[in-house]
KEKE-3310 file (N, C-alpha, C; in steps of 0.2 Angstrom, whole numbers, plus 5000, padded with zeros to 4 digits):
npx = (5066:5052:5042:5024:5014:5002:5001:5010:5020:5024:5034:5040:5048:5054:5044:5032:5032:5030:5018:5009:5011:5005:4992:4987:4988:4978:4968:4967:4976:4989:5004:5015:5014:5018:5027:5039:5044:5055:5061:5079:5088:5096:5099:5096:5080:5066:5053:5055:5060:5049:5040:5047:5048:5035:5029:5035:5032:5018:5017:5022:5012:5001:5005:5007:4996:4987:4996:5007:5004:4990:4986:4992:5000:5003:5013:5015:5022:5012:5017:5020:5012:5000:4986:4980:4990:5001:4995:4994:5007:5012:5005:5010:5023:5021:5018:5030:5038:5033:5021:5004:4994:4987:4972:4954:4948:4958:4966:4974:4980:4983:4990:4991:4998:4996:5003:5013:5016:5015:5006:4994:4996:4995:4982:4975:4979:4970:4971:4966:4971:4981:4984:4992:5003:5020:5025:5023:5026:5039:5039:5048:5052:5048:5039:5030:5019:5010:4998:4991:4989:4980:4969:4965:4961:4950:4942:4940:4934:4922:4917:4918:4926:4933:4927:4934:4940:4956:4958:4966:4966:4953:4952:4961:4954:4944:4951:4955:4943:4938:4949:4957:4948:4939:4932:4937:4946)
npy = (5110:5100:5097:5099:5085:5076:5062:5048:5036:5020:5008:4994:4995:5004:5001:4999:5012:5020:5016:5018:5032:5037:5032:5038:5051:5051:5049:5061:5066:5076:5076:5083:5084:5072:5060:5048:5032:5021:5004:5003:4999:4984:4980:4970:4962:4969:4967:4965:4977:4985:4979:4982:4995:4999:4999:5010:5021:5021:5024:5037:5043:5042:5050:5062:5065:5076:5086:5082:5071:5065:5053:5036:5025:5009:4998:4982:4967:4952:4939:4922:4923:4930:4942:4941:4935:4944:4955:4950:4948:4961:4966:4958:4963:4976:4973:4967:4978:4986:4993:4997:4988:4992:5000:4999:5011:5019:5029:5021:5014:4998:4990:4975:4967:4952:4938:4946:4963:4963:4954:4961:4970:4962:4957:4970:4972:4964:4950:4934:4930:4921:4921:4913:4911:4916:4921:4932:4944:4957:4974:4985:4998:5007:5017:5013:5008:5017:5018:5007:5010:5021:5013:5005:5014:5020:5008:5006:5018:5016:5006:4993:4980:4970:4954:4938:4944:4947:4942:4950:4962:4966:4967:4978:4988:4990:4994:5007:5014:5014:5018:5028:5037:5039:5051:5062:5077)
npz = (5052:5050:5036:5034:5030:5020:5018:5023:5015:5016:5009:4998:4986:4971:4961:4969:4975:4964:4958:4969:4972:4959:4960:4972:4968:4958:4966:4972:4982:4986:4978:4982:4996:5002:5010:5008:5014:5008:5006:5006:4991:4987:5001:5010:5015:5007:5011:5025:5029:5028:5037:5049:5049:5050:5063:5068:5060:5062:5076:5075:5067:5076:5087:5081:5074:5069:5066:5058:5048:5039:5035:5034:5023:5017:5007:5004:4998:4997:4995:5000:5011:5010:5011:5024:5031:5030:5036:5049:5052:5052:5063:5073:5072:5077:5091:5095:5094:5105:5102:5100:5089:5073:5073:5071:5068:5064:5051:5042:5029:5022:5009:5001:4989:4981:4974:4972:4966:4953:4950:4951:4941:4930:4931:4929:4916:4910:4912:4919:4935:4946:4962:4969:4961:4957:4945:4936:4923:4926:4925:4914:4917:4932:4931:4921:4927:4929:4921:4926:4939:4936:4930:4941:4951:4944:4944:4958:4961:4954:4961:4957:4953:4939:4936:4937:4952:4960:4977:4985:4979:4980:4993:4994:4987:4997:5008:5002:5001:5015:5023:5016:5009:5019:5031:5024:5022)
capx = (5059:5049:5036:5018:5012:4995:5002:5016:5020:5030:5034:5046:5053:5052:5038:5027:5031:5027:5011:5006:5010:5000:4985:4986:4987:4972:4963:4966:4981:4994:5011:5020:5013:5019:5033:5040:5050:5056:5067:5085:5089:5101:5101:5092:5073:5062:5047:5057:5061:5042:5038:5051:5046:5027:5027:5038:5027:5011:5018:5022:5005:4997:5007:5007:4990:4984:5001:5011:5001:4983:4985:4998:4999:5008:5012:5020:5020:5010:5021:5016:5008:4994:4984:4979:4996:5005:4992:4996:5014:5012:5002:5016:5029:5019:5018:5037:5041:5029:5016:4998:4993:4983:4965:4949:4946:4963:4966:4980:4979:4988:4989:4995:4997:4998:5009:5017:5012:5015:4999:4989:4997:4993:4975:4973:4980:4965:4972:4964:4977:4982:4988:4997:5009:5024:5029:5020:5031:5040:5039:5054:5053:5043:5034:5026:5014:5005:4991:4988:4986:4974:4964:4963:4958:4944:4938:4938:4929:4915:4915:4917:4932:4932:4927:4936:4945:4960:4956:4970:4964:4946:4954:4964:4948:4940:4956:4955:4937:4938:4955:4959:4943:4935:4933:4942:4946)
capy = (5109:5095:5100:5095:5080:5073:5055:5044:5030:5015:5003:4990:4996:5009:5000:5001:5019:5024:5014:5021:5039:5039:5030:5043:5057:5051:5050:5068:5067:5080:5073:5088:5083:5065:5057:5041:5028:5015:5000:5004:4994:4979:4980:4965:4960:4974:4966:4965:4984:4988:4976:4985:5003:5000:5002:5017:5026:5020:5028:5044:5045:5043:5056:5069:5064:5082:5091:5080:5067:5063:5046:5032:5021:5004:4993:4976:4961:4946:4933:4916:4924:4933:4948:4940:4933:4950:4959:4947:4950:4968:4966:4955:4968:4982:4971:4966:4985:4989:4998:4994:4986:4996:5000:4999:5018:5023:5030:5018:5009:4993:4987:4969:4964:4945:4936:4952:4969:4961:4950:4966:4973:4957:4958:4976:4972:4960:4943:4931:4929:4916:4924:4908:4911:4922:4922:4937:4948:4963:4980:4987:5004:5008:5022:5010:5006:5023:5016:5002:5014:5024:5008:5003:5020:5020:5003:5007:5023:5013:5000:4987:4976:4965:4948:4937:4949:4944:4944:4955:4968:4967:4970:4985:4993:4991:4999:5013:5017:5014:5021:5034:5041:5041:5057:5066:5084)
capz = (5054:5045:5033:5035:5025:5021:5018:5024:5012:5017:5003:4997:4981:4966:4958:4974:4976:4958:4958:4975:4970:4954:4963:4977:4964:4955:4972:4975:4987:4983:4978:4986:5003:5003:5013:5007:5017:5004:5007:5002:4986:4989:5008:5013:5013:5007:5016:5032:5030:5029:5043:5054:5049:5051:5070:5069:5057:5066:5082:5073:5065:5082:5091:5077:5069:5066:5064:5052:5043:5040:5033:5033:5018:5017:5002:5005:4994:5001:4994:5002:5017:5008:5014:5031:5034:5031:5042:5056:5053:5054:5070:5077:5072:5082:5097:5096:5095:5110:5099:5099:5082:5069:5076:5065:5067:5061:5044:5041:5024:5021:5003:5001:4982:4982:4977:4971:4963:4946:4949:4950:4934:4925:4931:4927:4909:4908:4913:4925:4938:4952:4967:4971:4957:4957:4939:4932:4921:4929:4921:4912:4922:4937:4929:4917:4931:4929:4918:4930:4944:4934:4930:4948:4954:4941:4946:4965:4961:4952:4966:4953:4950:4934:4939:4944:4954:4965:4983:4988:4975:4983:5000:4993:4986:5003:5012:4999:5003:5022:5026:5013:5008:5025:5034:5019:5024)
cpx = (5056:5043:5030:5016:5005:4996:5009:5015:5026:5029:5041:5051:5050:5045:5032:5026:5028:5020:5007:5005:5005:4993:4983:4984:4980:4966:4962:4971:4987:5001:5016:5019:5014:5026:5034:5046:5050:5062:5073:5086:5096:5104:5096:5085:5069:5056:5049:5058:5054:5039:5041:5049:5039:5026:5030:5034:5020:5012:5018:5016:5001:4999:5007:5001:4988:4990:5005:5008:4994:4982:4992:4996:5005:5007:5017:5017:5017:5014:5017:5011:5001:4992:4983:4985:5000:5002:4994:5003:5015:5010:5007:5022:5027:5020:5026:5040:5037:5024:5010:4997:4988:4975:4960:4947:4952:4964:4973:4979:4984:4986:4994:4994:5000:4998:5014:5013:5011:5008:4994:4990:4994:4985:4972:4974:4974:4965:4968:4970:4976:4986:4993:5003:5013:5028:5026:5026:5032:5040:5046:5056:5047:5037:5029:5019:5008:4998:4988:4985:4980:4968:4961:4959:4951:4939:4936:4933:4922:4913:4914:4923:4930:4932:4931:4941:4950:4958:4960:4968:4957:4947:4957:4959:4945:4945:4955:4949:4936:4943:4957:4954:4938:4937:4938:4941:4947)
cpy = (5105:5098:5095:5091:5078:5065:5053:5038:5026:5009:4999:4992:5002:5008:5001:5008:5022:5022:5018:5029:5041:5037:5036:5050:5057:5051:5057:5070:5070:5076:5077:5087:5075:5063:5050:5038:5021:5011:5002:4998:4990:4979:4976:4965:4967:4973:4967:4973:4987:4986:4980:4992:5004:5003:5009:5022:5026:5024:5035:5047:5046:5049:5062:5069:5071:5087:5088:5076:5065:5056:5042:5026:5016:5000:4988:4970:4955:4940:4927:4918:4927:4939:4946:4939:4939:4955:4957:4948:4957:4970:4964:4960:4974:4979:4970:4973:4989:4994:4994:4993:4991:4995:5001:5006:5022:5024:5028:5013:5004:4989:4981:4965:4957:4941:4942:4957:4967:4957:4955:4969:4968:4957:4964:4977:4967:4953:4941:4929:4924:4919:4919:4908:4917:4924:4927:4942:4955:4968:4982:4993:5004:5012:5019:5007:5011:5021:5011:5005:5018:5019:5006:5008:5020:5014:5004:5013:5021:5008:4994:4985:4971:4959:4942:4941:4945:4946:4950:4962:4970:4970:4977:4990:4995:4996:5006:5017:5018:5018:5027:5039:5043:5047:5062:5073:5088)
cpz = (5048:5042:5034:5029:5026:5022:5019:5020:5014:5012:5002:4992:4976:4963:4963:4974:4970:4957:4963:4974:4965:4956:4967:4973:4961:4960:4975:4980:4983:4983:4982:4993:5005:5005:5012:5011:5013:5006:5003:4997:4988:4996:5012:5011:5013:5011:5023:5034:5032:5035:5049:5055:5051:5058:5071:5066:5060:5072:5080:5071:5071:5086:5087:5072:5065:5064:5058:5047:5045:5039:5033:5028:5018:5011:5004:5002:4999:5001:4996:5008:5015:5012:5022:5035:5035:5036:5049:5057:5055:5061:5075:5078:5077:5089:5099:5098:5101:5108:5099:5091:5079:5072:5070:5064:5065:5054:5041:5036:5023:5014:5002:4994:4983:4976:4977:4967:4956:4945:4948:4943:4929:4925:4928:4919:4906:4909:4919:4928:4944:4957:4971:4967:4957:4951:4934:4930:4925:4923:4919:4916:4926:4935:4924:4920:4931:4926:4922:4936:4942:4933:4936:4951:4951:4943:4953:4965:4959:4957:4962:4949:4944:4937:4934:4946:4960:4972:4986:4985:4978:4990:4999:4991:4992:5007:5009:5002:5011:5025:5023:5012:5014:5028:5030:5021:5018)
residu = (UNK:UNK:UNK:UNK:UNK:UNK:UNK:UNK:UNK:UNK:UNK:UNK:UNK:UNK:UNK:UNK:UNK:UNK:UNK:UNK:UNK:UNK:UNK:UNK:UNK:UNK:UNK:UNK:UNK:UNK:UNK:UNK:UNK:UNK:UNK:UNK:UNK:UNK:UNK:UNK:UNK:UNK:UNK:UNK:UNK:UNK:UNK:UNK:UNK:UNK:UNK:UNK:UNK:UNK:UNK:UNK:UNK:UNK:UNK:UNK:UNK:UNK:UNK:UNK:UNK:UNK:UNK:UNK:UNK:UNK:UNK:UNK:UNK:UNK:UNK:UNK:UNK:UNK:UNK:UNK:UNK:UNK:UNK:UNK:UNK:UNK:UNK:UNK:UNK:UNK:UNK:UNK:UNK:UNK:UNK:UNK:UNK:UNK:UNK:UNK:UNK:UNK:UNK:UNK:UNK:UNK:UNK:UNK:UNK:UNK:UNK:UNK:UNK:UNK:UNK:UNK:UNK:UNK:UNK:UNK:UNK:UNK:UNK:UNK:UNK:UNK:UNK:UNK:UNK:UNK:UNK:UNK:UNK:UNK:UNK:UNK:UNK:UNK:UNK:UNK:UNK:UNK:UNK:UNK:UNK:UNK:UNK:UNK:UNK:UNK:UNK:UNK:UNK:UNK:UNK:UNK:UNK:UNK:UNK:UNK:UNK:UNK:UNK:UNK:UNK:UNK:UNK:UNK:UNK:UNK:UNK:UNK:UNK:UNK:UNK:UNK:UNK:UNK:UNK:UNK:UNK:UNK:UNK:UNK:UNK)
# end
């Protein structure tokens, strides 16, 4: 028998998972009631895994909304597509799988770090970033991102990102407020 969860997290890799877990913990979502679907390492495109998994988890969220999960959270790098492009690709993946795309009233948050999550880390470390660049340094270990998650949570809570803020991070804070904090039980 499956356990009841508050959140289902679909993400590309360990860094996404570590960042999302810490951010969600700071936001008051219990880590014990989180189910993670992460792309298997060294088995093809992680972005493609998330794109294919999204319609499956969205359908499960809809059919079991009050029994199994209160929220669905997705982390997927924007790469060249950016936020709008990735959202369109997720919508297309839903249609291809015979599922209705995410609706405005659903508590399904999609976070799209663009170019990659390292762009957000550089910004949260105080750098001005260019989301068109992919050459920000990777962290040595995924858990090194915990301080970044704390900083982003604090900024989102204040409703004030340091300027100039990357557009994907502005969108992420909006997703946080509208999709995660909305109708909080």
